[in-house]
N, C-alpha and C positions, 0 to 999 in steps of 0.2 A: 733311421734318420740320417746316418752317416753317408748313405749312398744316394740320398735325394739330390736331384739336380736343382741347384739354387745359385743365386748371386748375392753377394754381400757388398754393401756400399761402405767404403772406408772414408771417414771424414775427420780431419783435424780443423778445428775452428779456433783461430787465434792461438795456435800451437797447443791446443787441448784436444785430446782424442775423444770425440763424442759419437763414435761409430755405434756403440750399443744403444744409446738413446735414439739415434737417427733410425736405425733398423727396426726398433720397436714400433715406431710410428710412420714408417715409410709407406707412402701411397705410390710414388713414382719418382724417378730421377731421369732427366734428359740432359745430354751433353752434346753440344755442337762443336765440331773440330773442322776449321776452315783452313785451306792451304794458303790463301792469299787475301789480305785486306781486312776481312771481317774479324772482329774479336771472337775468340772462343767463349762459349757461354755454358753455364750450368744452371739448371732449375731443379730444386729439391722440393717435392710436395709432401707435406706431412699432415696426418690427422692430429688434432690438438684438443682432445676431449677434456683434458685437465687444464687447458689454457696456460700451459707451461710457456709456450712461445709468445703468448699474448701478454702475460703478466711478469713472468720471472726471467725468461731468457731473451732479453731484448737485443736485437741485432742493430748494429750501427753501420751506416754507409762507410765502405772502405775496409771493414773487417776482412781478415784473410781466411780463405778456405783452401785447404789442400785436399784433393779428392782422388780416389782410385776405386776400382771395383775388383772383386775376386769371384771368379766363376768356379764352382765346385761340382765335380761329377758331370760336367756338361757334355764332353765328348766321349767319356767312358768313366766307369767307376774308379774312383780314386784320383781322377784328373783334377788338377788345380791350375788355374791360369789367372794372373793378375794384370790389370791394365791401369796405367797411370793416366789421369785426366789433366793433371797439372795444378797450378795455383790460380785461384780466382779471388775477386774482391767483391764484397756485397754491393749490389747495385739497387735492387728493387724488392725489399721485403713486402709481402702482400698477405693480408689476413682476410679470411672469410668466416662468416658466422652462419650457424644453422644449415648445415653442419659446420663446426669450427675446424678450419684447416689453415695451414700456414704454408706459403710458398716462398722459398728463399732463392733469389736469383743472383748469380755472380757472373762477372765478366773478367777477362784475362788481363786487365790492367786497371789500376785505381781510377774510378770515375771522377774523383776529385782532382786528379792530376791534369796537367795542361797539354798532354801529348796530342789529344784530338780537339781540344777546345780553345786554347790560347793562341790567337794570331800573333805571328812574329814576323819581323822584317830583318833580313841579314843578307849580305852579299858574300859569296864564296868565290875566291879567285885562285886559279892554279892549284887545285886541291883534288885529291883522289876521292872516289866514291866512299871508300872506307873511312876517310877522315871526316867527311860530312856526316856519315852515320854515327861515328864515334862522338862527334860534337853533340848530336841530338841525344844520344844515349846518356852522355854525361849530365846534361841538364834535366833529364827525366829519371835518373837513377835506374837505368836499364843496363844490363850486360849485353854486349854486342856479340852476335854469332854470325860470321860472314862466310858464305860459301858461293861465291860468284865467279864466273869464268873470266871476266875482264874488269879488273879494278882500275879503270881508266882515270886519267887526270882530266878534270873539267876546267876549261880555261876561265870561264866566268858564269855564274848562275846566281839568280836572286830569289830568295824566299821573301815574297812580297805579300805581307799581311795574310799569311797562311799559317795554319797550325803545322806543327812538325809532321804529323801524320799525312796531311794533305800534300805538303811539299814533297815528302819522300815518295808518296804514292804516285803523284801526277808528274812531277818534274824529274825524278831520278829513276824510279822503278819501271814505270810504264814505257819509258824511252830506252831502257836498257835490258829488257826481258828479265827483270828481277821481281821476285815475289817478296812480300813483306808479311811477317807474322810475329805476334807477341805470344810467348809461351814460357811459363815458369820464370818470370822476371827477365826474360831475354828478348831482345829485339833481334829477330832472325831475318837476314836477307839472303836469298838464294836464287840461283839461276834456274828458272823453270825448265828451259830447254835441256839443261844438264840432267835434272831430275826425271824428266820424261823419258830419257834414254837409259835409265837405270834398269837393272834386271827386275822383273816382277817379283814381288814378295809372296805371291800366291796365285794359283790357278783356280778359277771359279767357273763352274758350269752353270748355264742358265737354268738347268734342272734344279739347282739349289735355290733359285730366286723364289721369294714369296710372291703371291699374286699381286699384280699391279705394276710389274716391271715395264720399262719403256725404253726403246731406242729411237733416236730421231736424227735424220740427216737434213741439214739446212744448207742451201746454196745462196740464199739472200744475204748479202754482206758477209759472205764467207766463201770458201772454196776458190780462193785466188791462186793463180799460178806464179805471179811475180808482183813485186812492188817497185814503183817508179817514183822518185822524188825529184822535184825541180823547185829551187828556191832562189830568188834574186835578192841579194843583200842590198843594203842601203847604198853601197858604193857602186852598184850596178853589176857586180860580179855574179854570174849565174853558177850555182852549184847544182850538180845533177848526179844521181846514182840510181842503179838498178840492181835488184837482186831477184833471181829466178830460182824456184824450187828445182833441184837436180832432177832431170828427166821429164819435167813438166813441159806442156806444149806452149805455154805462155799466151793463151787465148783470152784469159781473164785477168787483166792487170788491176792492181790496187794503186790508185793515183794519190800521191801525197804532196803537200805544200807546207810542211812544217819548217820552222826556223832552225837553221843549222849554221855552223861556222866553217866546217871543212867537208871535203868529199868523203873522208873516212867516217866522220860522224853521220853523214847522210846515208852511207851504206849500212852502218849498224842500225840506224833507225828504220831503214827499209826491212831489214831482217826481223827486228822486234815487232813492228806493226803488222807484218805479214803473219807472223806466228800468232800474235794476239787475235787477229781476225779469224784465222783458220782453225783455232782451237774450238770454235763454235760449230764446226762443220758436222761432226759426229759426236753426239752426246748420249748419255744413258742415265737412267735412274732405276734403282732396284733396292730391295731390302733382303736381308739375310737374318736367320735366327741366330740368337746367341750374343755373347759379348765379343765385339769386334777385336781381332788381333791385328788390325790394319790401322794406319794413321793417314790423315790427309797429307798429300805430298808423296805418298807411295805410288807404285804402279802395280797393276794386277793384269793377269792374262785371262780374258773371257773366252770360253770355248763353247761349242755346241750352239753357236748363234749365227751360223751361216755367214752371210755377207758382213755381219757385225763382229765376227771373230777378230781378236787382236789384243794389243796392249793398250790399256787404259790408265789414265792418270787420275788419282783421287782428288777431286776438288773440295768435297765436303762430306763429312760423316755426321749423322745425327744418331746418337745412341740412346735408346730407351731401356730402362732396367725392368719395368713391369708393364707388359710382358717384355722379356729380354730379346730385343731385336735391334738391328742397326740399318738405317737407310743411307744410301750412297748416291752422290752426284758425281759423275765422271765424264771425261772426254777422251776421245781416242788420241793417244800420244802421237805427236808429230816426230818425224824421223830426221828433221833438219834444224 
């Protein structure tokens, strides 16, 4: 039995280790890991023949789950690999009868909190991005983890009847090439362009892919060579900026008319919007056997794929434990 290939789910529920009870009744576990915007999620499916979860072990919304998995003998005899999934909060307990099963779903931030739900109005003036993020973290009891290339000072910006998440995502992150993620009680802001240029954590051949893998190249609303922004302020002053991909022919421009205050801000917006659009040009989806040793936000090198060889950025991973496999959504990393 000691050499059998298997995966064990490790679960702490409200700071109590219930791994033994979980693994006795485990039907499956699925974990989603997203690099930007979407909450990470975990779903644990259990058989409940004795109605333990229905009658005795009642779950309450907001209860804390800390989960990880340990793969034993997966790559070779005696091999042990553990992966942390992070902290989750109970969102949707679900019961089924005949047969009696229990599904426990958690998300990476408390559903009862106001981060995504409570609209707020606030004006920020002459403040750095990090200060805005810290203000939002403080009122939501998050720890801030910041890894951005340009912690610029914003002259004035208004959060107008928006949730903290919507404001950060639409007004700060999307305009400055920043990704937002909640993980282990941390609000993580990082520069995606910086992460896309990191060394790959792994080389993967398409020969390792499970059936159903897909590569797709899209030129509709993607594949732009440069971005051009022209905006006339209320005082009649015209602000214009242009950013071209190094070495590109410039035959397919992305035209922008976003509100900006300065020419420097316009140039940064051109770069951010161009990258945002062009990340959809080459995408792939595939699945691999086993417990993934990769995280969303990492880069990998795909080989044996002909024209699709290259470095790819991991947008999302969905990990299933029974059977043990992980599906990936990736895009080809940009070099600018």
